[in-house]
C-alpha positions in Angstrom: -7.3 -10.7 1.3 -8.1 -7.2 2.4 -6.5 -5.0 -0.2 -5.3 -1.4 -0.1 -7.6 0.6 -2.4 -5.1 1.2 -5.2 -3.8 -2.4 -5.2 -6.7 -3.7 -7.4 -6.1 -1.0 -10.0 -2.4 -1.7 -9.9 -2.9 -5.5 -10.3 -5.2 -5.0 -13.3 -2.7 -2.9 -15.1 0.1 -5.3 -14.2 -1.9 -8.2 -15.7 -2.2 -6.3 -18.9 1.5 -5.5 -19.0 2.4 -9.1 -18.3 0.1 -10.3 -21.1 1.5 -7.9 -23.6 5.1 -8.4 -22.7 4.6 -12.2 -23.1 3.0 -11.7 -26.4 5.6 -9.3 -27.8 8.8 -10.7 -26.3 8.2 -14.3 -25.1 7.2 -16.0 -21.8 7.9 -14.6 -18.4 8.8 -17.0 -15.6 8.0 -14.5 -12.9 6.1 -11.2 -13.0 5.0 -10.2 -9.5 4.5 -7.3 -7.1 6.4 -7.7 -3.9 6.0 -5.7 -0.7 9.2 -5.9 1.3 8.7 -5.7 5.0 11.0 -2.6 5.4 9.5 -0.8 2.4 6.9 1.3 4.2 4.3 0.5 1.5 6.4 0.8 -1.6 6.2 -2.2 -4.0 8.8 -3.9 -6.1 8.0 -5.2 -9.5 10.1 -8.4 -9.9 10.5 -10.0 -13.3 12.3 -13.0 -14.6 12.4 -14.1 -18.2 14.9 -15.7 -20.5 14.8 -12.7 -22.8 15.7 -10.2 -20.0 19.2 -9.7 -18.8 19.4 -8.5 -15.1 22.4 -6.2 -15.8 21.3 -4.7 -19.1 19.8 -1.2 -19.2 17.7 -2.1 -22.3 16.0 -4.9 -20.3 15.1 -2.5 -17.6 13.9 0.1 -20.1 11.5 -2.4 -21.7 9.7 -3.0 -18.3 9.9 0.6 -17.1 8.5 2.0 -20.3 5.4 -0.2 -20.0 4.9 0.6 -16.4 5.4 4.4 -16.8 3.0 4.6 -19.8 0.2 2.5 -18.2 0.2 2.9 -14.5 -1.8 5.9 -13.2 0.4 8.7 -11.7 -1.3 8.3 -8.3 -0.6 4.6 -8.3 3.0 4.7 -9.7 4.0 6.6 -6.5 3.6 3.3 -4.7 6.2 1.5 -6.8 9.7 1.6 -5.5 11.6 -0.2 -8.2 11.8 -2.8 -11.0 14.0 -5.8 -10.2 15.1 -8.2 -12.8 16.3 -11.5 -11.6 18.2 -14.3 -13.4 15.6 -16.7 -14.8 18.2 -19.5 -14.9 19.0 -19.3 -11.2 16.4 -21.1 -9.0 18.3 -20.0 -5.9 18.0 -16.3 -6.8 14.2 -16.7 -7.3 13.8 -18.4 -4.0 15.9 -15.8 -2.2 13.6 -13.0 -3.6 10.5 -14.9 -2.5 11.8 -15.5 1.0 12.5 -11.8 1.7 9.1 -10.4 0.9 6.1 -10.0 3.2 3.3 -9.6 0.6 3.3 -11.1 -2.8 0.8 -10.6 -5.7 1.5 -12.9 -8.7 0.2 -11.1 -11.7 
């Protein structure tokens, strides 16, 4: 796959974040970068884990803190948002996967 120059750097950092979150908090069922078709090059970080609650500010803070502290400033500009999805809902996971044009599983 022909990657945009910053994507390799971003993927490397995301792999580290995924590994460390799994070690510290427990397994992640999904940790991926998605590029929605309408995003004009801005990536979504989509995460599902039994220990994360999609409507809980603390859950978002856990992920955002790791991303903000590790991703280079010039690369973080390419991230649109963090999306937490319900890990117990298979239909929600499938819906997210169907709406994205490029996916990198970390």
